[in-house]
N, C-alpha and C positions, 0 to 999 in steps of 0.2 A: 348400675353405668344410668338406670330409665332416672333415677329423678339426681344423679349427678347432671344428669344434661336437661332434665325441668328444671334444676336451677340455674342453669345458666343460663337456657332458657331466659326469665324470670329475669335477672337479675339486666340483661344486655335490656331486657323495653321496661325498661323502670318508666322511661317518658312518654313510651302507649298506651302504660298500660293506667285506672283508675285505683287501683292500691294495689301492692305488694301482697305479694302471697309470700307465709311462709312457709317453709320445705317441710316442712310435717305436713300438711297442709295441700299438696302440691297434686295435681291429678293424672289420670295414669297418659290420656292423650288432649291434645295445645294443638291445635290451626294459625295459625299467623295468616291471618289475611287482615290488606287496605289500612298494614305495620296493625293493625292489631291482633297479639298474642285474644288463643281466644281460646276457653275448654270448655273442652269434646262430648264431657261427660261427668257428672262429679265426681265417683263411681268406677270412669274408665273402663266401665263394665258396656257392654252389648246381652241385651236377654238371648236366649234362644228367639228365633221369627225376627230379629233383629242383623245385618253388619251394619260396621261401620266404615264409611264417605267423610267425606274430609265436610261435611258436614253435620256430622254424629252418629249417634242410629238411627238408620230408620227402616222400617218395616222391610221384608224380604216385598216384593210386587205376587203376586195373582200367579198363579204357573211357577212357582218357586217354594225353596222354604231351608233355612236352618234348623237344624237342631243342637249349633256347637255357644258358647259362649265366648262373646271376639268374633263370631264369623268375619270371614272378609268381602266376601258377597256367600247368595244366594243360590241353589242347587232348585236348576232345573225340574222338578219331578218328568219320571225314563216316561217312557209311554209305555200305560195299559192303567194309565195311574194320574190324576189330575189336581187342581188349590184350586175353588176359583176367592178365594180370600188376604189377604195382607196377614203379610205379619206371623203368618203359622210357622210348627218347630216338624213338619211332618206330611204327604200326599198321601191325600183315599186312593187304593184299590177304583176302575171303572166297574162297578156294581153288577149284572151276569144281565146281560143280553145287549149290555154298551160293550162299544172295546175306544179304546186314545194309542191312533201312530207314529203320529210325536212329542217329543220332550216339547214341555215350558208346560204347555195346558190346562188350561182357566175348568173346560169340562167333557164330554166321554159325550163319540154319538154311540145314534141307538144303530142295531145292527140290522143292516139286510133282508127284506124282505126273503123269508128261503134259509136267512142263515141266522147264526145263534152263538152267544160265549157263553161258556160258561166258568168262564176263572175270572 
C-alpha cells in the first residue's frame, strides 16, 4: 500500500518535481511543502538517537533518547538519570552522591551536605 500511495503522489506532483522517480526508487518518507514533494530520507529510516519529523530525521535533544529505528518521538530521561548530549540512544544514571528528581534533564545535582545517594 505504501508503494502505491507514493507512486500516486509522484505522478500527481510531476508538474512540481524536477524529475520523475521510478517506482522502485521510492523513499519511504516524503513531505509536501510549498507545493513540492520532498524526499525526507533516501532510505526512509531514522537511526536510533533520532526521530522522524516533517523536516526529516533529527537528533533527539539533550535530556531525551530514542533506541528504535524510525521513532516518532524521543523519550525523556527518567528521574534518577540524565543525558547531556543530542542524538543518544540511552540515558545515564546519576553517579553516587548526586540525584535528579525530574524527567528530561541534562545533568544531576550534588546531594546536600549531610545526605547521600548510593544508587
